[in-house]
N, C-alpha and C positions, 0 to 999 in steps of 0.2 A: 572499453566496453565493460560495464559492471557484470559480475557473475553472481552465482548463488552465495558464495562467501561474503561478497560485498553487501548483498541484501541482508544477510544474517548479522554482520558487523554493525551496519547502520541501524537496522531495526532494534538490535539489542542496546544501542547506544541512547535510545530514547527513554526518557524517565519511566520507571516502574514496568518496563518491558521485559517479557519472558518469551521463551520458545517452548513449545509443546508439540509432540507429533499427534496428529489427528487425521483420520482418513488416509493413514499411511503417507503423510507428508508433513514437513515442518510448518507450523503456524506460529504467528507471533502476536502476542497479546499485551494489551495495557489493562491493568487492573481486572484482569480475567476476560476482557472483551477482545475478540479477534480483530486485528487491523491489517494483517497481510498472511499470505500463504505462499509456498513455493511448490506448485504443482508441476505437471508435465516434465518429470525428471529434473526438476530445478532449472529449467530453461526459461521459465516464465514466472511471473508473480502475479497473484490476485491482491487487489486493494480495494478498500471501500471507496465508493464514488457515487455521489447523488445521481439518480437515474437520468435526469435531464442533461447533466454535464457528461455522464458516461456515453449517452448516444451521440452527443456532439463530438466527443473524442474518437469514437469508433468511425464516424463518418469522415472526420478530418484526417485521421491517420489510420486507415485500416491494416496497414503493414505492422503497426505498432500495438494497436489495442484491438481487443475483441471481447465478446460476451459469450461465455460458456453457456451451453443450453440449460444446464441445471441451475445456473445462477441468474437467468433472464428476469426472474421476479424479484430479485434483490439488488441492493445498491452496491454492487461489485463489478469491477472490470478487470480483465486480464491484460497483461502487458509482457511483450516479448523482451527479455533481458537483452538480447542482441540488438535491439532497436533503440535502447537508451543511449543518449548522447554521451553522458559522462556521469561520474559519481555525484555531481551537484543536482542533476535531474533526479537521480535515484533518491537522494536525500529529500528533495522537495516532495516527491510522490509519497514516500514513506511518512514524512512528517505530516502531510495533509491527511493521510489515512489515519495516522495516529490521533490527530486532533478530533476526527469524527468519532473514535471509539473511546477516548479519555473522558473520565468524568470531570465535571466542572471544577471540582476542588483541585484536581491535578493540573488542569489548564491554568487556573489562577495561581498555582505555585510555580509555574514555568511560563511567564508571560512572554518570554523571547520565542516560545514555540507557539504563540497565539496565532490568530488569523493573519494571513499575509496582508500587507498594506495595500489599500485600494490605489489604483493607477491614477 
């Protein structure tokens, strides 16, 4: 089960990523835009997620995902770290959030981090 240190290590391994404390919690940014946070005493993480997908995730796995009241109007979802399957799932979630925040120029420079292949 991944923990906060795994989140930190994986998030900071993504290109141009930095850590900054904001709202009394660690936040992770790419080119200055936030793509992940470690709220709730670092037992969960918040990541960017399109609202339609976010709602589907919460309905499908309410034990893993939820929407914080103050984030309901934004494209963010919370995820319990204890519910993550493994580090591969953590990496996929963080890379997806990173892609949503990264500028096009950075996405073009790292095509291996581009959009996942369609099934």
